[in-house]
ROSE-4610 file (N, C-alpha, C; in Angstrom, 1 decimal, always signed):
// ROSE-4610
residu = [X/X/X/X/X/X/X/X/X/X/X/X/X/X/X/X/X/X/X/X/X/X/X/X/X/X/X/X/X/X/X/X/X/X/X/X/X/X/X/X/X/X/X/X/X/X/X/X/X/X/X/X/X/X/X/X/X/X/X/X/X/X/X/X/X/X/X/X/X/X/X/X/X/X/X/X/X/X/X/X/X/X/X/X/X/X/X/X/X/X/X/X/X/X/X/X/X/X/X/X/X/X/X/X/X/X/X/X/X/X/X/X/X/X/X/X/X/X/X/X/X/X/X/X/X/X/X/X/X/X/X/X/X/X/X/X/X/X/X/X/X/X/X/X/X/X/X/X/X/X/X/X/X/X/X/X/X/X/X/X/X/X/X/X/X/X/X/X/X/X/X/X/X/X/X/X/X/X/X/X/X/X/X/X/X/X/X/X/X/X/X/X/X/X/X/X/X/X/X/X/X/X/X/X/X/X/X/X/X/X/X/X/X/X/X/X/X/X/X/X/X/X/X/X/X/X/X/X/X/X/X/X/X/X/X/X/X/X/X/X/X/X/X/X/X/X/X/X/X/X/X/X/X/X/X/X/X/X/X/X/X/X/X/X/X/X/X/X/X/X/X/X/X/X/X/X/X/X/X/X/X/X/X/X/X/X/X/X/X/X/X/X/X/X/X/X/X/X/X/X/X/X/X/X/X/X/X/X/X/X/X/X/X/X/X/X/X/X/X/X/X/X/X/X/X/X/X/X/X/X/X/X/X/X/X/X/X/X/X/X/X/X/X/X/X/X/X/X/X/X/X/X/X/X/X/X/X/X/X/X/X/X/X/X/X/X/X/X/X/X/X/X/X/X/X/X/X/X/X/X/X/X/X/X/X/X/X/X/X/X/X/X/X/X/X/X/X/X/X/X/X/X/X/X/X/X/X/X/X/X/X/X/X/X/X/X/X/X/X/X/X/X/X/X/X/X/X/X/X/X/X/X/X/X/X/X/X/X/X/X/X/X/X/X/X/X/X/X/X/X/X/X/X/X/X/X/X/X/X/X/X/X/X/X/X/X/X/X/X/X/X/X/X/X/X/X/X/X/X/X/X/X/X/X/X/X/X/X/X/X/X/X/X/X/X/X/X/X/X/X/X/X/X/X/X/X/X/X/X/X/X/X/X/X/X/X/X/X/X/X/X/X/X/X/X/X/X/X/X/X/X/X/X/X/X/X/X/X/X/X/X/X/X/X/X/X/X/X/X/X/X/X/X/X/X/X/X/X/X/X/X/X/X/X/X/X/X/X/X/X/X/X/X/X/X/X/X/X/X/X/X/X/X/X/X/X/X/X/X/X/X/X/X/X/X/X/X/X/X/X/X/X/X/X/X/X/X/X/X/X/X/X/X/X/X/X/X/X/X/X/X/X/X/X/X/X/X]
num = [1/1/1/2/2/2/3/3/3/4/4/4/5/5/5/6/6/6/7/7/7/8/8/8/9/9/9/10/10/10/11/11/11/12/12/12/13/13/13/14/14/14/15/15/15/16/16/16/17/17/17/18/18/18/19/19/19/20/20/20/21/21/21/22/22/22/23/23/23/24/24/24/25/25/25/26/26/26/27/27/27/28/28/28/29/29/29/30/30/30/31/31/31/32/32/32/33/33/33/34/34/34/35/35/35/36/36/36/37/37/37/38/38/38/39/39/39/40/40/40/41/41/41/42/42/42/43/43/43/44/44/44/45/45/45/46/46/46/47/47/47/48/48/48/49/49/49/50/50/50/51/51/51/52/52/52/53/53/53/54/54/54/55/55/55/56/56/56/57/57/57/58/58/58/59/59/59/60/60/60/61/61/61/62/62/62/63/63/63/64/64/64/65/65/65/66/66/66/67/67/67/68/68/68/69/69/69/70/70/70/71/71/71/72/72/72/73/73/73/74/74/74/75/75/75/76/76/76/77/77/77/78/78/78/79/79/79/80/80/80/81/81/81/82/82/82/83/83/83/84/84/84/85/85/85/86/86/86/87/87/87/88/88/88/89/89/89/90/90/90/91/91/91/92/92/92/93/93/93/94/94/94/95/95/95/96/96/96/97/97/97/98/98/98/99/99/99/100/100/100/101/101/101/102/102/102/103/103/103/104/104/104/105/105/105/106/106/106/107/107/107/108/108/108/109/109/109/110/110/110/111/111/111/112/112/112/113/113/113/114/114/114/115/115/115/116/116/116/117/117/117/118/118/118/119/119/119/120/120/120/121/121/121/122/122/122/123/123/123/124/124/124/125/125/125/126/126/126/127/127/127/128/128/128/129/129/129/130/130/130/131/131/131/132/132/132/133/133/133/134/134/134/135/135/135/136/136/136/137/137/137/138/138/138/139/139/139/140/140/140/141/141/141/142/142/142/143/143/143/144/144/144/145/145/145/146/146/146/147/147/147/148/148/148/149/149/149/150/150/150/151/151/151/152/152/152/153/153/153/154/154/154/155/155/155/156/156/156/157/157/157/158/158/158/159/159/159/160/160/160/161/161/161/162/162/162/163/163/163/164/164/164/165/165/165/166/166/166/167/167/167/168/168/168/169/169/169/170/170/170/171/171/171/172/172/172/173/173/173/174/174/174/175/175/175/176/176/176/177/177/177/178/178/178/179/179/179/180/180/180/181/181/181/182/182/182/183/183/183/184/184/184/185/185/185/186/186/186/187/187/187/188/188/188/189/189/189/190/190/190/191/191/191/192/192/192/193/193/193/194/194/194/195/195/195/196/196/196/197/197/197/198/198/198/199/199/199/200/200/200/201/201/201/202/202/202/203/203/203/204/204/204/205/205/205/206/206/206/207/207/207/208/208/208/209/209/209]
x = [+8.9/+8.4/+9.0/+8.2/+8.7/+9.2/+10.2/+10.7/+9.9/+8.9/+8.0/+6.6/+5.9/+4.6/+3.5/+2.5/+1.4/+0.4/-0.6/-1.6/-2.3/-2.6/-3.4/-2.5/-1.2/-0.3/-0.1/+0.0/+0.2/-1.0/-2.2/-3.4/-3.5/-3.1/-3.0/-2.1/-0.9/+0.1/-0.5/-1.1/-1.7/-2.8/-3.6/-4.6/-4.0/-3.0/-2.3/-1.7/-1.2/-0.5/-1.3/-2.5/-3.3/-3.6/-3.7/-4.0/-2.8/-1.6/-0.3/+0.2/+0.8/+1.3/+2.9/+3.5/+5.0/+5.5/+6.5/+7.1/+8.5/+8.9/+10.3/+11.3/+12.3/+13.3/+14.7/+15.0/+16.3/+17.5/+17.6/+18.9/+19.1/+18.0/+18.2/+17.8/+18.0/+17.6/+18.9/+18.7/+19.7/+19.1/+19.9/+19.5/+20.0/+19.1/+19.4/+19.4/+20.4/+20.5/+20.6/+19.5/+19.5/+19.8/+20.8/+21.2/+21.2/+21.7/+21.9/+23.3/+23.3/+24.4/+24.4/+25.5/+25.6/+24.7/+24.5/+23.7/+22.3/+21.8/+20.4/+20.4/+21.5/+21.5/+22.3/+23.1/+23.9/+23.3/+23.1/+22.3/+23.0/+24.3/+24.9/+24.6/+23.9/+23.6/+22.2/+22.1/+20.8/+19.7/+20.1/+19.1/+18.8/+19.3/+19.0/+17.5/+17.0/+15.6/+15.6/+14.9/+15.1/+14.7/+13.7/+13.3/+14.4/+15.4/+16.4/+17.2/+17.4/+18.2/+17.4/+16.1/+15.2/+15.2/+15.5/+15.5/+16.9/+17.9/+19.2/+19.3/+18.7/+18.7/+18.1/+17.0/+16.4/+17.2/+17.8/+18.6/+19.9/+20.4/+21.6/+21.3/+20.1/+19.8/+19.7/+19.1/+19.1/+20.4/+21.3/+22.6/+23.4/+23.3/+24.0/+23.6/+22.3/+21.8/+22.3/+22.2/+22.7/+24.2/+25.0/+26.4/+26.7/+25.9/+26.1/+25.8/+24.9/+24.4/+25.2/+26.1/+26.8/+25.9/+24.9/+23.9/+24.3/+24.0/+24.4/+23.8/+24.7/+24.3/+24.7/+23.8/+24.1/+23.7/+24.7/+24.5/+24.4/+23.6/+23.5/+23.9/+24.5/+24.9/+24.4/+23.6/+23.3/+24.5/+25.2/+26.3/+26.7/+27.0/+27.4/+28.9/+29.5/+30.8/+30.8/+31.8/+31.8/+31.6/+32.0/+31.8/+30.4/+29.5/+28.2/+27.2/+26.2/+25.2/+24.1/+23.7/+22.7/+21.3/+21.1/+19.9/+18.6/+17.6/+16.3/+16.3/+17.1/+17.1/+17.7/+18.7/+19.3/+18.3/+17.6/+16.6/+15.5/+15.1/+13.9/+14.2/+15.4/+15.7/+16.6/+17.1/+18.0/+19.2/+19.7/+20.7/+21.4/+22.7/+23.5/+24.4/+24.5/+25.4/+26.5/+27.7/+28.9/+29.6/+30.2/+30.9/+32.1/+32.7/+33.9/+33.5/+32.2/+31.7/+31.6/+32.1/+32.1/+30.7/+29.7/+28.3/+27.7/+28.4/+27.9/+28.3/+29.1/+29.5/+28.4/+28.5/+27.6/+27.9/+26.9/+27.2/+27.9/+28.7/+29.6/+28.9/+27.7/+27.1/+27.0/+27.0/+26.8/+27.9/+29.1/+30.2/+30.4/+30.4/+30.4/+31.8/+31.7/+32.9/+33.4/+34.7/+35.3/+34.6/+33.9/+33.2/+31.8/+31.3/+30.0/+29.9/+28.9/+28.7/+28.2/+28.8/+28.3/+27.9/+26.7/+26.2/+26.2/+26.9/+26.8/+25.8/+24.7/+23.7/+23.5/+22.9/+22.7/+21.2/+20.3/+18.9/+18.3/+16.9/+16.3/+16.5/+16.4/+16.5/+18.0/+18.2/+19.5/+19.8/+18.8/+18.9/+19.3/+19.0/+19.2/+20.6/+21.0/+22.3/+23.4/+23.1/+24.1/+24.1/+25.0/+25.1/+24.4/+23.6/+23.0/+22.2/+21.4/+20.6/+21.5/+22.5/+23.4/+24.1/+24.5/+25.1/+24.2/+22.9/+21.9/+21.7/+21.7/+21.5/+22.7/+23.9/+25.1/+25.0/+24.5/+24.4/+23.2/+22.4/+21.1/+20.1/+20.1/+19.1/+17.7/+16.7/+15.3/+14.5/+14.9/+14.1/+15.0/+14.4/+15.0/+14.4/+15.2/+14.7/+15.1/+14.1/+14.4/+14.4/+15.5/+15.6/+16.2/+16.1/+16.8/+15.9/+16.4/+15.7/+15.8/+14.9/+13.6/+12.6/+11.6/+10.6/+10.0/+9.5/+8.7/+9.5/+10.8/+11.7/+12.6/+13.8/+14.7/+14.3/+13.7/+13.3/+12.2/+11.1/+10.0/+10.4/+11.2/+11.5/+12.4/+13.3/+14.1/+13.2/+12.3/+11.4/+10.5/+10.0/+9.2/+10.1/+11.3/+12.2/+12.6/+12.8/+13.1/+11.9/+10.7/+9.5/+9.4/+9.7/+9.6/+10.7/+11.7/+12.8/+12.6/+11.4/+11.0/+11.5/+11.9/+12.3/+11.1/+11.0/+10.0/+10.6/+9.8/+10.2/+9.6/+10.4/+9.9/+10.4/+9.4/+9.7/+9.6/+10.6/+10.6/+10.1/+8.9/+8.1/+8.8/+9.4/+10.0/+11.6/+12.0/+13.5/+13.6/+12.5/+12.5/+11.9/+12.2/+11.7/+11.6/+10.6/+10.5/+10.6/+10.6/+10.7/+9.4/+8.3/+7.0/+6.3/+5.5/+4.8/+3.8/+3.2/+2.2/+2.8/+4.0/+4.6/+5.0/+5.5/+5.9/+4.7/+3.6/+2.4/+1.8/+1.8/+1.2/+2.1/+3.4/+4.2/+4.0/+3.8/+3.5/+2.2/+1.2/-0.1/+0.1/+0.7/+0.9/+1.8/+2.9/+3.8/+3.1/+2.3/+1.7/+0.6/+0.0/-1.0/-0.5/+0.7/+1.2/+2.6/+3.4/+4.9/+5.6/+5.2/+6.0/+5.2/+5.7/+5.1/+5.7/+4.8/+5.2/+5.6/+6.8/+7.2/+7.8/+8.1/+8.7/+10.1/+10.9/+12.3/+12.2/+11.4/+11.3/+10.8/+9.9/+9.5/+10.7/+11.4/+12.5/+13.6/+13.9/+14.9/+14.4/+13.1/+12.6/+12.7/+12.4/+12.5/+13.9/+14.9/+16.3/+16.9/+16.5/+17.1/+16.4]
y = [+12.5/+11.1/+10.7/+10.4/+9.9/+8.5/+8.2/+6.8/+5.9/+6.4/+5.5/+5.5/+4.4/+4.3/+4.4/+5.2/+5.3/+4.2/+4.0/+2.9/+2.9/+4.1/+4.3/+3.8/+4.2/+3.8/+2.3/+1.7/+0.3/-0.5/+0.0/-0.6/-0.6/+0.5/+0.6/-0.4/-0.5/-1.5/-2.9/-3.2/-4.6/-4.8/-3.8/-4.0/-4.2/-3.4/-3.6/-5.0/-5.6/-6.8/-8.1/-7.9/-9.1/-10.1/-9.6/-10.5/-10.9/-10.6/-10.9/-12.2/-13.0/-14.3/-14.4/-13.2/-13.2/-13.3/-14.2/-14.5/-14.0/-13.2/-12.8/-13.9/-14.0/-15.1/-14.5/-14.4/-13.7/-14.2/-15.5/-16.1/-15.8/-15.4/-15.0/-13.6/-12.8/-11.4/-10.5/-9.3/-8.3/-7.0/-6.3/-5.0/-3.9/-3.1/-1.9/-0.7/+0.1/+1.4/+2.4/+3.1/+3.9/+5.4/+5.8/+7.3/+8.0/+7.3/+7.9/+8.7/+9.8/+10.6/+11.9/+12.5/+13.8/+14.8/+14.7/+15.5/+15.7/+14.6/+14.6/+14.7/+14.2/+14.1/+15.1/+15.9/+16.9/+18.2/+18.8/+20.1/+21.2/+21.1/+22.1/+22.1/+21.0/+20.8/+21.5/+22.1/+22.7/+21.6/+20.4/+19.3/+18.6/+19.0/+18.3/+18.5/+17.4/+17.5/+16.8/+17.3/+16.8/+15.3/+14.8/+13.5/+12.5/+12.9/+11.9/+11.4/+12.3/+11.9/+11.1/+11.3/+10.6/+9.1/+8.6/+7.2/+6.5/+7.3/+6.7/+5.6/+5.8/+4.7/+3.4/+3.4/+2.2/+1.5/+2.3/+1.7/+1.1/+1.8/+1.3/+0.0/-0.2/-1.5/-2.6/-2.3/-3.3/-3.6/-2.6/-2.8/-3.7/-3.4/-4.2/-5.7/-6.0/-7.3/-8.0/-7.3/-7.9/-8.2/-7.4/-7.6/-8.8/-8.8/-9.9/-11.3/-11.3/-12.6/-12.8/-11.9/-12.0/-12.1/-11.3/-11.2/-10.0/-10.0/-9.0/-7.6/-6.6/-5.2/-4.4/-3.7/-2.9/-1.5/-0.6/+0.8/+1.4/+2.5/+3.2/+4.7/+5.3/+6.7/+7.3/+8.4/+9.1/+10.1/+9.9/+10.8/+10.6/+11.7/+11.7/+12.0/+11.3/+11.7/+13.0/+13.8/+15.1/+14.9/+13.7/+13.4/+12.9/+12.7/+12.2/+13.4/+13.2/+14.2/+14.1/+15.1/+15.1/+14.6/+14.9/+14.5/+15.0/+14.2/+14.7/+15.0/+14.2/+14.5/+15.9/+16.3/+17.6/+18.7/+18.4/+19.4/+19.6/+18.4/+18.4/+19.2/+18.9/+19.4/+20.7/+20.9/+22.1/+22.0/+20.8/+20.5/+19.2/+19.1/+17.9/+17.6/+16.4/+16.0/+15.1/+15.6/+14.9/+14.0/+13.0/+12.0/+12.5/+13.6/+14.2/+15.2/+15.4/+16.3/+15.5/+16.0/+15.3/+15.0/+15.9/+15.6/+14.3/+13.8/+12.5/+11.3/+11.5/+10.3/+9.8/+8.5/+7.9/+8.5/+8.8/+9.4/+8.4/+9.0/+8.2/+7.0/+7.1/+6.0/+4.7/+4.9/+3.7/+3.5/+4.0/+3.9/+2.5/+2.2/+0.8/+0.1/-1.1/-1.9/-2.4/-2.9/-3.2/-4.4/-5.2/-6.3/-6.0/-4.7/-4.4/-3.6/-3.9/-3.3/-1.9/-1.0/+0.4/+0.6/+0.9/+1.1/+2.6/+3.1/+4.5/+4.6/+5.4/+5.5/+6.9/+7.0/+8.3/+8.7/+7.8/+8.0/+7.5/+7.6/+7.2/+5.7/+4.9/+3.4/+3.0/+2.1/+1.5/+0.4/+0.0/-0.9/-0.3/+1.0/+1.6/+1.7/+1.0/+1.0/+0.7/-0.2/-0.8/-2.3/-3.0/-4.4/-5.0/-4.3/-4.7/-6.0/-6.1/-7.3/-8.6/-8.5/-9.6/-10.0/-9.0/-9.2/-9.9/-9.5/-10.1/-11.6/-11.8/-13.2/-14.1/-13.5/-14.3/-14.6/-13.7/-13.8/-14.7/-15.1/-15.9/-15.1/-13.8/-13.0/-13.1/-13.3/-13.4/-12.3/-11.8/-10.8/-9.6/-8.4/-7.2/-6.3/-5.8/-5.0/-3.6/-2.7/-1.3/-0.4/+0.4/+1.5/+2.7/+3.9/+5.0/+6.2/+7.0/+8.2/+8.3/+9.0/+9.5/+8.4/+8.2/+7.2/+7.2/+8.4/+8.5/+8.6/+8.7/+8.8/+7.6/+7.7/+6.6/+5.3/+5.3/+4.1/+3.4/+4.2/+3.6/+3.1/+3.9/+3.5/+2.2/+2.1/+0.9/-0.3/+0.0/-1.1/-1.6/-0.7/-1.1/-1.9/-1.4/-2.1/-3.5/-3.6/-4.9/-5.9/-5.4/-6.2/-6.7/-5.8/-6.1/-7.1/-7.3/-8.3/-9.5/-9.7/-10.9/-11.1/-10.0/-10.0/-9.7/-10.4/-10.0/-8.9/-7.8/-6.5/-6.3/-5.9/-5.6/-4.2/-3.3/-1.9/-1.5/-1.0/-0.7/+0.7/+0.8/+2.0/+3.0/+2.5/+3.4/+3.5/+3.1/+3.3/+3.9/+4.5/+5.3/+6.6/+7.6/+8.9/+9.8/+10.6/+11.7/+13.0/+14.1/+15.4/+15.9/+15.2/+15.5/+14.2/+14.3/+13.1/+12.6/+13.6/+13.3/+12.5/+12.9/+12.1/+10.7/+10.6/+9.3/+8.4/+8.9/+8.1/+7.7/+8.6/+8.3/+7.2/+7.3/+6.3/+4.9/+4.9/+3.6/+3.0/+3.8/+3.3/+2.7/+3.3/+2.8/+1.6/+1.6/+0.4/-0.8/-0.6/-1.7/-2.3/-1.6/-2.1/-3.0/-2.7/-3.5/-3.9/-3.6/-3.8/-4.3/-4.0/-4.3/-4.6/-5.4/-5.7/-4.7/-4.0/-3.0/-3.7/-3.4/-4.0/-2.9/-3.2/-2.3/-2.9/-2.0/-2.4/-3.5/-3.4/-4.5/-5.8/-5.8/-7.0/-7.7/-7.0/-7.6/-8.2/-7.4/-7.9/-9.2/-9.3/-10.5/-11.7/-11.4/-12.5/-13.0/-12.1/-12.5/-13.2/-12.7/-13.3/-14.6]
z = [-2.5/-2.1/-0.8/+0.1/+1.4/+1.3/+2.1/+2.1/+2.9/+3.5/+4.3/+3.7/+3.7/+3.2/+4.3/+4.0/+4.9/+4.6/+5.5/+5.3/+4.0/+3.5/+2.3/+1.1/+1.1/+0.1/+0.1/+1.3/+1.4/+0.9/+1.1/+0.6/-0.9/-1.5/-2.9/-3.5/-2.9/-3.4/-3.3/-2.2/-2.1/-3.1/-3.4/-4.4/-5.8/-6.1/-7.4/-7.6/-6.5/-6.6/-6.5/-6.0/-5.6/-6.7/-7.9/-9.0/-9.8/-9.3/-10.0/-9.5/-10.3/-9.9/-9.9/-10.1/-10.1/-8.7/-8.5/-7.3/-7.3/-6.4/-6.4/-6.1/-6.9/-6.8/-6.5/-5.3/-4.9/-5.6/-5.8/-6.3/-7.8/-8.5/-9.9/-10.1/-9.1/-9.1/-9.2/-9.7/-9.7/-9.2/-8.3/-7.8/-8.7/-9.2/-10.0/-9.2/-9.1/-8.5/-9.5/-9.9/-11.1/-10.8/-11.3/-11.4/-10.1/-9.0/-7.7/-7.8/-8.6/-8.9/-8.2/-8.1/-7.4/-8.2/-9.5/-10.3/-9.7/-9.2/-8.6/-7.1/-6.4/-5.0/-4.2/-4.9/-4.2/-4.3/-3.1/-3.0/-3.8/-4.2/-5.0/-6.4/-6.9/-8.3/-8.6/-9.7/-10.1/-10.4/-10.5/-10.8/-9.5/-8.4/-7.1/-6.7/-6.1/-5.5/-4.2/-3.3/-1.9/-1.7/-2.5/-2.3/-2.7/-3.5/-3.9/-2.7/-1.7/-0.5/+0.5/+0.5/+1.5/+1.3/+0.1/-0.2/+0.0/+0.3/+0.5/+1.6/+2.7/+3.7/+3.2/+2.5/+2.1/+1.0/+0.1/-1.0/-0.3/+0.7/+1.4/+2.0/+2.6/+3.2/+2.2/+1.0/+0.0/-0.6/-0.8/-1.3/-0.3/+1.0/+2.0/+1.9/+1.8/+1.8/+0.5/-0.6/-1.9/-1.8/-1.2/-1.1/-0.2/+0.9/+1.9/+1.2/+0.3/-0.3/-1.6/-2.0/-3.2/-4.5/-4.4/-5.6/-6.4/-7.7/-8.6/-8.3/-8.4/-8.2/-9.4/-10.0/-11.2/-11.0/-11.2/-11.1/-12.5/-12.6/-13.8/-13.6/-14.6/-14.6/-15.9/-15.8/-17.0/-17.3/-18.4/-18.7/-20.2/-20.8/-22.2/-22.4/-23.4/-23.7/-24.5/-24.5/-25.2/-26.7/-27.2/-28.6/-29.0/-28.0/-28.3/-28.4/-29.3/-29.4/-28.3/-27.7/-26.7/-27.3/-28.6/-29.2/-28.6/-28.7/-28.2/-26.7/-25.9/-24.5/-24.2/-25.0/-24.8/-25.2/-26.3/-26.7/-25.7/-25.2/-24.3/-23.0/-22.4/-21.1/-21.2/-22.4/-22.5/-21.5/-21.4/-20.3/-20.7/-20.4/-20.7/-19.5/-19.1/-18.1/-18.8/-18.7/-19.3/-18.4/-19.0/-18.2/-17.4/-17.9/-17.2/-16.1/-15.9/-14.8/-13.5/-12.5/-11.2/-10.7/-11.1/-10.8/-11.4/-12.3/-12.9/-12.1/-11.1/-10.3/-9.4/-9.1/-8.1/-6.8/-5.9/-4.6/-3.7/-2.8/-1.9/-1.2/-0.6/+0.1/-0.7/-2.1/-2.9/-3.9/-3.5/-4.5/-4.9/-6.2/-6.7/-6.3/-6.0/-5.8/-7.1/-7.1/-8.4/-9.1/-8.4/-9.0/-9.4/-9.2/-9.5/-10.8/-11.6/-12.9/-12.9/-13.6/-13.8/-15.3/-15.6/-16.9/-17.2/-18.1/-18.5/-19.6/-19.4/-20.4/-20.9/-22.0/-22.6/-22.8/-22.4/-22.5/-21.1/-21.1/-19.8/-19.5/-20.5/-20.3/-20.2/-19.2/-19.1/-20.1/-20.9/-21.9/-23.3/-23.5/-24.7/-25.2/-26.2/-26.8/-25.7/-24.8/-23.9/-24.0/-23.4/-23.4/-22.2/-21.5/-20.2/-20.4/-21.4/-21.6/-21.7/-22.5/-22.6/-21.3/-20.6/-19.3/-18.3/-18.3/-17.4/-17.8/-19.1/-19.6/-19.1/-19.2/-18.8/-17.3/-16.6/-15.1/-14.7/-15.7/-15.5/-14.6/-14.8/-14.0/-14.7/-13.8/-14.3/-13.7/-12.5/-11.7/-11.6/-11.8/-11.7/-10.6/-9.7/-8.6/-8.8/-9.0/-9.4/-8.2/-8.0/-7.1/-7.8/-7.1/-7.7/-8.1/-9.0/-9.5/-11.0/-11.6/-11.1/-11.4/-10.5/-10.7/-12.1/-12.5/-13.7/-15.0/-14.9/-16.1/-16.2/-15.7/-15.9/-15.2/-14.1/-13.4/-14.1/-14.5/-15.2/-16.6/-17.3/-18.7/-18.6/-17.7/-17.6/-17.2/-16.3/-15.9/-17.1/-17.9/-19.0/-20.0/-20.3/-21.2/-20.7/-19.4/-18.8/-19.0/-18.8/-19.0/-20.4/-21.4/-22.8/-23.2/-22.4/-22.6/-21.8/-21.2/-20.5/-19.1/-18.5/-17.1/-16.2/-15.0/-14.1/-13.3/-13.2/-12.6/-11.3/-10.3/-9.0/-8.7/-8.4/-8.2/-6.8/-6.2/-4.8/-4.5/-4.0/-3.9/-2.9/-1.9/-0.9/-1.1/-2.3/-2.6/-4.0/-4.5/-5.7/-5.4/-6.2/-6.0/-7.2/-7.3/-8.3/-7.6/-8.4/-7.8/-7.3/-7.6/-7.0/-6.6/-5.5/-5.1/-6.2/-6.9/-7.9/-9.0/-9.5/-10.6/-10.1/-8.9/-8.3/-8.3/-7.7/-7.6/-9.0/-9.9/-11.2/-11.9/-11.8/-12.3/-11.7/-10.4/-9.7/-10.2/-10.5/-10.9/-12.3/-13.2/-14.6/-14.6/-13.9/-13.8/-13.3/-12.2/-11.5/-12.4/-13.3/-14.1/-15.2/-15.7/-16.9/-16.9/-15.9/-16.1/-14.9/-13.7/-12.5/-11.3/-10.4/-9.1/-8.1/-7.4/-6.4/-5.1/-4.6/-3.3/-2.4/-1.2/-0.2/+0.1/+0.7/+1.1/+2.1/+3.1/+4.1/+3.6/+2.6/+2.0/+1.3/+0.5/-0.2/+0.7/+1.8/+2.7/+3.4/+3.7/+4.4/+3.4/+2.1/+1.1/+0.9/+1.0/+0.8/+2.0/+3.2/+4.4/+4.8]
């Protein structure tokens, strides 16, 4: 997935959004940076895919703006404790990422600050068996901005779960990535139909500033 949108992609995004009435509200929003871990972003990892690194500049721009405005930033990490069963995820992928593996760490460009929340998750969704929903309610968050990897798995599932919990979801098309363009595009189509407003990095920055 390229971090830049061509005219055809932009037109599709505009068509998807034209009938939606959701308005992005920066002051009650939270930036989600989903699974930007060495596991997916480090070329030494067997799970690395090239599109994961192409979105780093756009996510970094959004992170910088959110930090400047003192708005909530939430990181997620997919990682299991050694005592936890991999369950269906382990059976499906025949692979497990453990919390004590260095590849489970968030990559250096996005290393969380001490006041930023990091959610360790064991499934695709950041809401599954975590206290994320309660934390967002305490922060009075109403809008969720989704970035990270993989578009069609953890990003999409988290977006859907957020919508089902009554959050307005905004999905950054040039700050999310899948391991193929086809999967990325298919996910955007389904999300925009029923769960999320598609936005670009530049749009979000202009709304916040």
